[in-house]
C-alpha positions, 0 to 999 in steps of 0.5 A, spaced: 477 649 569 480 642 565 475 638 561 474 631 564 476 626 560 472 620 560 475 613 557 470 609 553 469 602 556 472 596 552 467 594 547 464 587 548 464 582 542 456 580 540 458 573 539 463 567 541 467 567 547 468 572 551 475 572 556 474 573 563 482 573 565 484 575 571 492 576 573 495 568 575 501 570 580 502 562 582 499 555 579 500 557 572 503 553 566 505 556 559 501 552 553 502 553 546 497 555 541 500 549 537 498 544 542 492 547 545 489 549 538 491 543 533 487 541 528 489 534 527 488 530 534 482 530 538 480 533 544 482 528 548 489 528 546 489 535 546 487 536 554 491 530 555 498 534 553 496 540 556 496 536 562 502 533 561 506 539 560 504 543 566 506 536 570 513 537 574 519 533 570 519 525 573 511 525 574 509 518 572 505 518 566 503 511 564 496 509 561 494 506 569 497 512 572 493 517 568 486 512 568 487 512 576 486 520 575 482 521 569 475 518 568 477 515 561 478 508 560 486 506 559 484 504 551 482 511 550 488 514 554 493 510 550 490 511 543 491 520 546 498 518 547 499 515 541 496 521 537 501 526 541 506 521 539 504 521 532 504 529 532 511 529 535 509 532 542 511 526 545 518 522 544 518 515 548 526 513 549 528 507 552 535 506 556 538 502 561 539 504 568 542 502 574 542 494 575 541 492 568 534 494 568 531 498 561 527 504 563 523 508 557 524 515 558 518 520 555 520 526 553 514 532 552 515 537 547 511 544 546 514 546 540 516 540 536 518 543 529 523 547 533 526 541 537 527 538 531 531 544 527 535 544 533 537 537 532 539 537 525 546 540 525 548 546 522 552 548 517 559 553 519 560 558 514 567 558 512 569 566 510 572 566 503 580 568 503 580 576 502 584 578 495 591 580 494 591 587 492 594 588 485 600 590 484 601 595 478 602 591 471 608 591 468 609 593 461 612 587 456 614 588 449 611 582 445 615 581 439 611 581 431 609 574 429 613 571 424 609 571 416 605 564 416 606 561 409 599 559 406 599 552 403 597 550 396 590 548 396 590 540 395 586 537 389 579 533 391 578 526 390 571 525 389 570 517 391 564 514 388 560 510 392 560 502 393 554 499 390 549 496 395 550 489 397 545 485 394 538 483 397 538 476 401 534 471 398 527 470 401 527 465 407 524 458 404 516 457 407 517 450 410 511 447 409 510 440 411 509 434 406 502 431 406 506 425 409 508 429 415 505 425 421 500 430 424 500 433 432 496 429 437 489 432 439 489 436 445 486 431 451 479 431 453 478 436 459 477 431 466 474 433 472 478 434 478 473 429 482 470 424 479 464 421 482 460 416 480 454 420 480 457 426 475 459 421 470 452 418 470 449 425 470 454 426 464 452 420 460 445 422 461 446 429 458 450 426 452 444 421 450 439 425 450 442 430 446 438 427 439 431 429 444 432 436 442 437 436 437 436 430 432 442 431 427 447 429 434 445 422 435 452 419 439 453 411 438 454 408 446 462 408 445 462 415 443 458 417 449 463 413 454 468 416 450 465 424 451 463 422 458 469 425 462 469 432 457 462 433 460 463 431 467 468 436 467 463 442 465 458 440 470 464 440 475 465 447 474 458 449 476 456 450 468 447 447 468 446 442 463 441 446 459 447 450 458 452 445 456 446 442 451 446 449 447 454 449 448 454 442 444 449 443 439 448 450 438 449 452 430 452 446 427 455 446 420 450 444 415 452 438 413 454 435 420 457 429 417 461 427 424 457 430 430 462 426 436 468 429 433 464 437 434 462 435 440 469 433 442 472 439 439 467 444 443 468 441 449 475 442 449 475 449 446 469 452 449 471 449 456 469 455 462 474 457 467 473 453 474 469 456 479 474 461 483 475 458 490 471 464 496 476 467 501 476 463 507 473 467 512 476 470 518 475 466 524 473 470 531 476 470 537 476 472 545 480 478 547 485 475 552 484 481 556 478 485 555 474 478 553 471 482 546 471 478 540 475 480 534 477 478 527 484 475 527 487 468 524 491 467 531 487 468 539 491 474 543 489 481 544 485 486 540 488 492 538 486 497 543 489 492 549 495 492 545 496 499 546 494 499 553 500 494 553 505 498 550 504 503 554 503 499 561 507 501 567 510 495 568 517 499 567 518 505 569 515 511 564 518 517 567 516 524 564 523 528 562 523 535 561 
């Protein structure tokens, strides 16, 4: 008797997904793994792309038409359509139809890379002409070369190098004479927005320098002349104590002209102005969903702008 052959049962994986597949004869679509296993798209975009590829040609796939079928909002559907368009699975083409109207035709691709390569014109290779058959060589008699006379060597002339030009005289240093007029001193700083309280505080600060630094005893004329410079410092946000230290710290010994030293330090150590803070972008209410968003002008938020871009106001048909 023949030995009965027993077939081993198929091995089932111990973990992970187990496929229970039944052969389909109708009601199915072939979806590429380039879409179903795409790593850079969201699950919503992959599912929506799978649904679009299963639709017959000519079916509407606008935002409002899809939102009427699925529970997702119009904003999420618009974002998923934008993902599919970004990765090449959808392409929107605006074309003019009968009656002078402009319609939007949407093309769905199951293999974007192959479609892009097909759109590039291929170069036609032109065959190279075959070489002609070579004929037998014909012997040619070459005459013997005539003797060439050897010329006598010419005498070598040694030229002496030309003498180097004399070095130019150094340019004379222009030193102003003691009687030359001196340039005017730089102007004293002045506040951009002068005010009486600002000038009063600056005058009190100058008059009180001799309290902490006795060698900085200024006259009334000096205080009036130097007040705008101190006011410019205070306007730029410098505290009075810091101004007092900057004007009186480490003076020269002996100090003969305290007013001139104060004026020089007010000009040379002037701090930069306080930077102006950037204006805050105001809040606006969206005209469609009434949600708040930041924008310098009123209008729609980003999600509602996407919804309007994929709106069904114009015919939007699926092209095979």
